Backbone as CSV, one residue per row, in Angstrom:
resi,resn,N_x,N_y,N_z,CA_x,CA_y,CA_z,C_x,C_y,C_z
1,MET,1.783,29.356,-20.378,1.524,29.025,-18.975,1.310,27.532,-18.732
2,PRO,0.563,26.816,-19.607,0.380,25.377,-19.373,1.703,24.628,-19.285
3,LEU,2.704,25.074,-20.073,4.017,24.413,-20.052,4.662,24.560,-18.680
4,TYR,4.590,25.776,-18.101,5.157,26.006,-16.771,4.420,25.209,-15.704
5,ARG,3.098,25.075,-15.899,2.307,24.281,-14.959,2.773,22.822,-14.992
6,ASP,3.044,22.304,-16.186,3.552,20.927,-16.324,4.914,20.784,-15.655
7,TYR,5.786,21.805,-15.871,7.106,21.772,-15.232,6.972,21.746,-13.712
8,ALA,6.094,22.614,-13.194,5.891,22.692,-11.745,5.363,21.368,-11.205
9,HIS,4.444,20.742,-11.963,3.892,19.454,-11.546,4.992,18.400,-11.495
10,ASP,5.852,18.366,-12.522,6.947,17.388,-12.563,7.928,17.594,-11.415
11,ILE,8.224,18.855,-11.109,9.142,19.159,-10.003,8.534,18.718,-8.674
12,ALA,7.235,19.003,-8.490,6.550,18.608,-7.252,6.523,17.091,-7.122
13,GLU,6.231,16.377,-8.224,6.205,14.910,-8.202,7.574,14.344,-7.855
14,SER,8.627,14.917,-8.431,9.990,14.448,-8.157,10.350,14.663,-6.694
15,GLY,9.976,15.817,-6.166,10.242,16.101,-4.759,9.484,15.166,-3.837
16,ARG,8.220,14.885,-4.203,7.402,13.977,-3.400,7.991,12.569,-3.429
17,HIS,8.435,12.141,-4.613,9.032,10.806,-4.722,10.308,10.709,-3.886
18,LEU,11.148,11.757,-3.934,12.389,11.749,-3.158,12.092,11.689,-1.666
19,MET,11.084,12.441,-1.229,10.707,12.415,0.190,10.183,11.043,0.594
20,GLU,9.375,10.409,-0.267,8.875,9.065,0.018,10.026,8.077,0.130
21,LEU,10.990,8.193,-0.772,12.156,7.306,-0.756,12.938,7.450,0.543
22,ILE,13.189,8.690,0.938,13.955,8.940,2.167,13.200,8.404,3.382
23,ASN,11.895,8.687,3.451,11.100,8.213,4.592,11.052,6.695,4.658
24,ASP,10.840,6.044,3.497,10.799,4.583,3.473,12.136,3.995,3.897
25,LEU,13.210,4.585,3.394,14.547,4.089,3.726,14.833,4.232,5.219
26,LEU,14.477,5.388,5.782,14.687,5.605,7.214,13.841,4.650,8.053
27,ASP,12.577,4.486,7.663,11.692,3.598,8.419,12.154,2.148,8.334
28,LEU,12.578,1.711,7.135,13.046,0.337,6.997,14.319,0.114,7.809
29,SER,15.208,1.099,7.802,16.442,0.991,8.590,16.130,0.889,10.077
30,LYS,15.194,1.723,10.542,14.803,1.675,11.953,14.148,0.337,12.286
31,ALA,13.296,-0.143,11.374,12.608,-1.414,11.610,13.607,-2.561,11.690
32,GLU,14.583,-2.564,10.790,15.591,-3.627,10.794,16.424,-3.580,12.073
33,ALA,16.629,-2.378,12.596,17.416,-2.218,13.825,16.540,-2.320,15.064
34,GLU,15.241,-2.674,14.873,14.289,-2.804,15.986,14.139,-1.498,16.757
35,ARG,14.216,-0.366,16.025,14.119,0.934,16.696,12.932,1.749,16.187
36,LEU,12.087,1.128,15.416,10.914,1.838,14.910,9.831,1.811,15.983
37,VAL,9.354,2.987,16.358,8.379,3.118,17.441,7.007,3.418,16.864
38,LEU,6.009,2.708,17.350,4.630,2.979,16.948,4.033,4.058,17.841
39,HIS,3.349,5.015,17.222,2.616,6.054,17.957,1.139,5.700,17.841
40,GLU,0.666,4.927,18.796,-0.639,4.304,18.683,-1.764,5.191,19.206
41,GLY,-2.900,5.016,18.590,-4.098,5.731,18.993,-5.302,5.032,18.387
42,VAL,-6.440,5.691,18.457,-7.667,5.147,17.885,-7.752,5.581,16.422
43,VAL,-7.838,4.603,15.520,-7.824,4.889,14.080,-9.185,4.560,13.456
44,ASP,-9.752,5.537,12.785,-10.989,5.361,12.027,-10.613,4.705,10.696
45,VAL,-10.841,3.401,10.582,-10.377,2.628,9.427,-11.038,3.064,8.115
46,PRO,-12.383,3.173,8.044,-12.995,3.584,6.774,-12.510,4.952,6.296
47,ARG,-12.358,5.897,7.223,-11.898,7.237,6.843,-10.466,7.184,6.330
48,THR,-9.595,6.434,7.016,-8.195,6.321,6.604,-8.092,5.674,5.229
49,ALA,-8.888,4.639,4.999,-8.888,3.960,3.699,-9.315,4.921,2.593
50,ALA,-10.357,5.692,2.850,-10.859,6.639,1.849,-9.825,7.710,1.532
51,VAL,-9.135,8.212,2.560,-8.104,9.233,2.355,-6.974,8.679,1.484
52,CYS,-6.537,7.461,1.767,-5.440,6.857,0.998,-5.827,6.678,-0.465
53,ALA,-7.038,6.200,-0.701,-7.498,6.019,-2.083,-7.570,7.366,-2.798
54,ARG,-8.047,8.380,-2.094,-8.163,9.714,-2.691,-6.789,10.282,-3.056
55,LEU,-5.784,10.029,-2.210,-4.433,10.535,-2.476,-3.844,9.953,-3.754
56,LEU,-4.295,8.763,-4.135,-3.745,8.122,-5.332,-4.653,8.242,-6.554
57,THR,-5.746,8.961,-6.419,-6.695,9.079,-7.525,-6.058,9.707,-8.764
58,GLU,-5.281,10.768,-8.567,-4.670,11.445,-9.709,-3.671,10.529,-10.416
59,ARG,-2.827,9.860,-9.643,-1.841,8.952,-10.236,-2.539,7.820,-10.986
60,ALA,-3.586,7.283,-10.384,-4.335,6.209,-11.039,-5.004,6.715,-12.315
61,GLY,-5.517,7.938,-12.264,-6.152,8.519,-13.441,-5.185,8.654,-14.601
62,ARG,-3.964,9.085,-14.304,-2.946,9.206,-15.358,-2.625,7.849,-15.959
63,ALA,-2.692,6.791,-15.136,-2.411,5.437,-15.622,-3.658,4.773,-16.207
64,GLN,-4.776,5.502,-16.187,-6.063,4.985,-16.658,-6.481,3.725,-15.897
65,VAL,-6.259,3.779,-14.594,-6.649,2.690,-13.694,-7.678,3.247,-12.710
66,ARG,-8.736,2.492,-12.456,-9.791,2.937,-11.541,-9.530,2.395,-10.143
67,ILE,-9.617,3.260,-9.137,-9.518,2.833,-7.738,-10.920,2.837,-7.135
68,ALA,-11.316,1.716,-6.550,-12.609,1.606,-5.882,-12.373,1.237,-4.416
69,VAL,-13.242,1.735,-3.548,-13.136,1.454,-2.111,-14.420,0.792,-1.638
70,ALA,-14.278,-0.377,-0.991,-15.431,-1.084,-0.421,-15.091,-1.459,1.021
71,VAL,-14.858,-0.426,1.811,-14.567,-0.609,3.234,-15.807,-0.151,4.000
72,PRO,-16.538,-1.079,4.635,-17.793,-0.715,5.305,-17.607,0.352,6.384
73,GLU,-18.528,1.302,6.399,-18.493,2.349,7.428,-18.668,1.756,8.824
74,SER,-19.218,0.540,8.882,-19.480,-0.099,10.172,-18.242,-0.751,10.792
75,LEU,-17.123,-0.781,10.051,-15.925,-1.400,10.635,-15.528,-0.664,11.905
76,PRO,-15.173,-1.405,12.956,-14.780,-0.751,14.213,-13.401,-0.101,14.082
77,PRO,-13.088,0.823,14.977,-11.763,1.439,14.947,-10.679,0.454,15.372
78,LEU,-9.448,0.807,14.992,-8.276,0.009,15.374,-7.441,0.770,16.383
79,HIS,-6.792,0.029,17.278,-5.746,0.608,18.124,-4.458,0.405,17.346
80,ALA,-3.977,1.469,16.683,-2.849,1.336,15.760,-2.163,2.683,15.573
81,ASP,-1.083,2.673,14.819,-0.372,3.885,14.433,-0.978,4.346,13.107
82,GLU,-1.734,5.438,13.134,-2.466,5.876,11.943,-1.529,6.218,10.787
83,ARG,-0.410,6.893,11.070,0.524,7.254,9.996,1.099,6.005,9.345
84,LYS,1.401,4.998,10.162,1.954,3.748,9.623,0.891,2.988,8.822
85,LEU,-0.362,3.035,9.268,-1.428,2.383,8.508,-1.580,3.063,7.150
86,ARG,-1.552,4.397,7.135,-1.611,5.118,5.861,-0.445,4.724,4.966
87,GLN,0.729,4.638,5.559,1.928,4.268,4.801,1.776,2.878,4.180
88,MET,1.245,1.931,4.953,1.046,0.573,4.433,0.060,0.566,3.280
89,LEU,-1.084,1.234,3.479,-2.114,1.242,2.441,-1.633,1.960,1.177
90,LEU,-0.927,3.074,1.355,-0.406,3.794,0.193,0.611,2.957,-0.572
91,ASN,1.459,2.219,0.152,2.418,1.333,-0.515,1.699,0.274,-1.343
92,LEU,0.685,-0.361,-0.744,-0.034,-1.426,-1.447,-0.831,-0.881,-2.630
93,LEU,-1.496,0.255,-2.433,-2.267,0.851,-3.519,-1.353,1.335,-4.654
94,SER,-0.217,1.931,-4.297,0.735,2.400,-5.309,1.237,1.246,-6.156
95,ASN,1.600,0.142,-5.500,2.057,-1.035,-6.239,0.973,-1.562,-7.162
96,ALA,-0.258,-1.611,-6.656,-1.367,-2.137,-7.455,-1.588,-1.286,-8.701
97,VAL,-1.563,0.038,-8.535,-1.730,0.934,-9.684,-0.573,0.762,-10.661
98,LYS,0.622,0.666,-10.102,1.834,0.560,-10.924,1.818,-0.677,-11.822
99,PHE,1.310,-1.787,-11.313,1.363,-3.045,-12.055,0.034,-3.436,-12.702
100,THR,-0.872,-2.461,-12.815,-2.149,-2.712,-13.477,-2.197,-1.952,-14.795
101,PRO,-2.415,-2.638,-15.905,-2.481,-1.960,-17.209,-3.678,-1.024,-17.296
102,ALA,-3.618,-0.111,-18.250,-4.718,0.834,-18.495,-6.026,0.078,-18.681
103,GLY,-7.076,0.619,-18.074,-8.383,-0.010,-18.142,-8.662,-0.955,-16.989
104,GLY,-7.646,-1.191,-16.143,-7.799,-2.110,-15.016,-8.377,-1.437,-13.781
105,THR,-8.564,-2.245,-12.751,-9.180,-1.772,-11.509,-8.367,-2.196,-10.294
106,VAL,-8.320,-1.324,-9.306,-7.726,-1.612,-7.999,-8.836,-1.453,-6.973
107,LEU,-9.048,-2.467,-6.154,-10.140,-2.455,-5.171,-9.581,-2.589,-3.761
108,LEU,-9.938,-1.651,-2.893,-9.554,-1.683,-1.480,-10.769,-2.107,-0.670
109,THR,-10.647,-3.220,0.046,-11.763,-3.740,0.843,-11.345,-3.906,2.301
110,GLY,-12.353,-4.007,3.165,-12.111,-4.251,4.572,-13.168,-5.186,5.120
111,ARG,-12.786,-6.030,6.084,-13.773,-6.955,6.661,-13.294,-7.441,8.024
112,LEU,-14.243,-8.021,8.757,-13.949,-8.665,10.033,-14.050,-10.169,9.809
113,PRO,-12.926,-10.881,9.726,-12.989,-12.331,9.501,-13.589,-13.059,10.701
114,GLU,-14.123,-14.234,10.452,-14.759,-15.016,11.522,-13.789,-15.354,12.646
115,ALA,-12.524,-15.530,12.291,-11.517,-15.888,13.301,-11.148,-14.716,14.202
116,GLY,-11.662,-13.532,13.887,-11.358,-12.353,14.685,-10.342,-11.462,13.992
117,GLY,-10.149,-10.283,14.544,-9.234,-9.334,13.952,-9.911,-8.496,12.880
118,LEU,-9.080,-7.854,12.055,-9.579,-7.007,10.983,-8.638,-7.132,9.793
119,GLU,-9.226,-7.227,8.594,-8.422,-7.371,7.375,-8.706,-6.233,6.405
120,LEU,-7.636,-5.724,5.809,-7.733,-4.751,4.732,-7.004,-5.347,3.536
121,SER,-7.691,-5.426,2.395,-7.099,-6.047,1.213,-7.084,-5.092,0.033
122,VAL,-6.025,-5.198,-0.769,-5.916,-4.463,-2.027,-5.841,-5.499,-3.134
123,GLN,-6.839,-5.483,-3.997,-6.916,-6.456,-5.099,-6.807,-5.700,-6.416
124,ASP,-5.969,-6.202,-7.332,-5.843,-5.537,-8.628,-6.052,-6.521,-9.767
125,THR,-6.259,-5.965,-10.944,-6.410,-6.768,-12.155,-5.138,-6.655,-12.986
126,GLY,-4.014,-6.585,-12.287,-2.733,-6.349,-12.933,-2.048,-7.581,-13.482
127,ILE,-0.734,-7.446,-13.672,0.058,-8.469,-14.357,0.365,-9.678,-13.487
128,GLY,0.220,-9.529,-12.159,0.492,-10.650,-11.259,1.973,-10.973,-11.167
129,MET,2.288,-11.941,-10.300,3.685,-12.342,-10.081,3.774,-13.848,-9.935
130,SER,4.905,-14.389,-10.353,5.208,-15.792,-10.087,5.732,-15.893,-8.656
131,ASP,5.898,-17.112,-8.156,6.440,-17.301,-6.799,7.831,-16.694,-6.680
132,GLN,8.645,-16.843,-7.730,10.010,-16.297,-7.708,9.984,-14.770,-7.682
133,GLU,9.088,-14.175,-8.470,8.978,-12.710,-8.489,8.458,-12.186,-7.153
134,LEU,7.537,-12.914,-6.545,6.998,-12.513,-5.251,8.090,-12.532,-4.182
135,ALA,8.912,-13.572,-4.182,10.018,-13.654,-3.222,10.969,-12.472,-3.406
136,LYS,11.227,-12.108,-4.652,12.122,-10.976,-4.940,11.498,-9.658,-4.473
137,ALA,10.189,-9.510,-4.705,9.492,-8.272,-4.336,9.489,-8.037,-2.829
138,LEU,9.590,-9.117,-2.042,9.577,-8.988,-0.580,10.964,-8.708,-0.009
139,GLU,11.987,-8.692,-0.868,13.337,-8.352,-0.424,13.547,-6.851,-0.564
140,PRO,14.240,-6.209,0.400,14.547,-4.779,0.242,15.287,-4.534,-1.074
141,TRP,14.865,-3.510,-1.793,15.413,-3.105,-3.087,15.059,-4.084,-4.201
142,GLY,14.282,-5.121,-3.896,13.896,-6.076,-4.933,12.784,-5.498,-5.785
143,GLN,12.983,-5.476,-7.093,11.979,-4.934,-7.994,11.683,-5.933,-9.101
144,ILE,10.429,-6.002,-9.483,10.005,-6.880,-10.569,10.284,-6.173,-11.884
145,ASP,10.942,-6.854,-12.788,11.274,-6.268,-14.076,10.149,-6.551,-15.067
146,SER,9.443,-5.504,-15.451,8.378,-5.659,-16.440,8.237,-4.351,-17.197
147,ALA,7.565,-4.419,-18.338,7.351,-3.207,-19.126,6.585,-2.163,-18.313
148,LEU,5.626,-2.616,-17.493,4.850,-1.673,-16.678,5.715,-1.014,-15.621
149,SER,6.540,-1.802,-14.919,7.331,-1.237,-13.825,8.375,-0.272,-14.339
150,ARG,8.876,-0.481,-15.557,9.893,0.416,-16.090,9.331,1.793,-16.415
151,ARG,7.994,1.900,-16.559,7.377,3.193,-16.836,7.212,4.027,-15.562
152,HIS,7.409,3.418,-14.408,7.197,4.103,-13.133,8.458,4.025,-12.282
153,VAL,8.697,5.091,-11.516,9.841,5.095,-10.617,9.482,4.320,-9.362
154,GLY,10.377,3.466,-8.911,10.144,2.695,-7.694,11.442,2.421,-6.977
155,THR,11.329,2.032,-5.716,12.529,1.781,-4.927,12.680,0.320,-4.534
156,GLY,11.583,-0.433,-4.568,11.658,-1.803,-4.097,11.592,-1.899,-2.581
157,LEU,11.171,-0.823,-1.911,11.096,-0.827,-0.445,9.671,-0.994,0.079
158,GLY,8.678,-0.758,-0.779,7.289,-0.719,-0.327,6.800,-1.977,0.350
159,LEU,6.940,-3.133,-0.302,6.440,-4.384,0.291,7.235,-4.811,1.523
160,PRO,8.588,-4.792,1.485,9.321,-5.176,2.699,8.987,-4.289,3.895
161,LEU,8.834,-2.988,3.644,8.502,-2.072,4.736,7.084,-2.332,5.246
162,THR,6.145,-2.547,4.340,4.765,-2.837,4.736,4.701,-4.106,5.582
163,LYS,5.438,-5.128,5.167,5.484,-6.385,5.930,6.007,-6.140,7.345
164,ARG,7.040,-5.337,7.447,7.624,-5.053,8.768,6.658,-4.235,9.629
165,LEU,5.975,-3.280,9.015,5.059,-2.414,9.776,3.854,-3.183,10.300
166,ILE,3.300,-4.092,9.496,2.148,-4.864,9.982,2.600,-5.838,11.066
167,GLU,3.811,-6.380,10.934,4.333,-7.274,11.975,4.549,-6.522,13.288
168,LEU,4.942,-5.248,13.211,5.087,-4.441,14.428,3.740,-4.256,15.130
169,HIS,2.658,-4.333,14.377,1.316,-4.259,14.948,0.820,-5.631,15.407
170,GLY,1.679,-6.640,15.324,1.284,-7.983,15.737,0.486,-8.720,14.673
171,GLY,0.468,-8.173,13.459,-0.306,-8.764,12.379,0.571,-9.409,11.321
172,SER,-0.014,-9.595,10.130,0.715,-10.266,9.056,0.289,-9.737,7.696
173,LEU,1.163,-9.937,6.721,0.896,-9.568,5.339,0.794,-10.846,4.519
174,ALA,-0.297,-11.013,3.794,-0.478,-12.173,2.915,-0.603,-11.674,1.477
175,ILE,0.041,-12.378,0.559,-0.009,-12.000,-0.860,-0.366,-13.218,-1.690
176,VAL,-1.414,-13.077,-2.489,-1.819,-14.119,-3.430,-1.707,-13.511,-4.824
177,SER,-0.895,-14.132,-5.680,-0.666,-13.561,-6.997,-0.407,-14.650,-8.022
178,ASN,-0.914,-14.434,-9.222,-0.667,-15.342,-10.333,-0.392,-14.522,-11.580
179,PRO,0.625,-14.890,-12.358,0.927,-14.137,-13.580,-0.297,-14.017,-14.480
180,GLY,-0.569,-12.803,-14.894,-1.690,-12.546,-15.784,-3.053,-12.504,-15.116
181,GLN,-3.093,-12.744,-13.800,-4.387,-12.800,-13.111,-4.505,-11.817,-11.947
182,GLY,-3.521,-10.950,-11.779,-3.604,-9.948,-10.730,-3.048,-10.414,-9.395
183,THR,-3.134,-9.505,-8.422,-2.559,-9.732,-7.100,-3.521,-9.234,-6.027
184,THR,-3.596,-9.975,-4.924,-4.338,-9.525,-3.745,-3.390,-9.518,-2.556
185,THR,-3.233,-8.362,-1.936,-2.410,-8.243,-0.728,-3.340,-7.942,0.439
186,THR,-3.114,-8.630,1.563,-4.006,-8.478,2.715,-3.219,-8.178,3.981
187,LEU,-3.617,-7.094,4.645,-3.086,-6.751,5.965,-4.041,-7.330,6.993
188,SER,-3.529,-8.186,7.882,-4.367,-8.787,8.931,-3.935,-8.271,10.295
189,PHE,-4.856,-7.577,10.964,-4.608,-7.079,12.316,-5.198,-8.063,13.315
190,PRO,-4.495,-8.327,14.425,-4.990,-9.300,15.404,-6.207,-8.779,16.167
191,PRO,-6.975,-9.700,16.777,-8.198,-9.305,17.492,-7.988,-8.245,18.572
192,ASP,-6.839,-8.275,19.260,-6.647,-7.309,20.343,-6.413,-5.882,19.842
193,ARG,-6.299,-5.693,18.534,-6.170,-4.367,17.938,-7.531,-3.759,17.587
194,VAL,-8.565,-4.587,17.569,-9.892,-4.116,17.173,-10.633,-3.606,18.397
195,LEU,-11.088,-2.352,18.325,-11.774,-1.720,19.451,-13.273,-1.832,19.270
196,ARG,-13.911,-2.446,20.206,-15.366,-2.559,20.160,-15.996,-1.318,20.753
197,VAL,-16.901,-0.721,20.000,-17.522,0.537,20.472,-18.988,0.315,20.813
């Protein structure tokens, strides 16, 4: 029975990966054609962050990477597309887990910067990227060639799609990375997206 359970798990993972690929491809195509529509509402940021981290706990566990969340419960809600926010966070967290060696950590944080708006950051203790690798990673289908990335299936669509989705919200994606020192990716939402309660 354990063997069949493993087979079923592999089949489910393959199906989930194929669905993610199709959805990312469709969303990126729509975004490039300026036809991607946001379905905006009130988004509970701490809850959404916690759900995204929880969804990747099993994958991170298999990679022996720890996911930690430090998003204050006091953060105000956002006027945003909740599904797209989940998609952005899952893309960033997946990449962080993928490029972090066993024993490493991925940290999801949230804050209100002094200049206004709201920031969500994913910081990892992974392999990092050079400027050339970062430029490649931001291109559709661009993938970083490393021993870690070859162990995981990827499409090279996650970062370009995330960049487009945050820009549709009027925000920006910032990436700070150094080889051997990890990567920090930050989603910045503009002040008019933050709802004061």
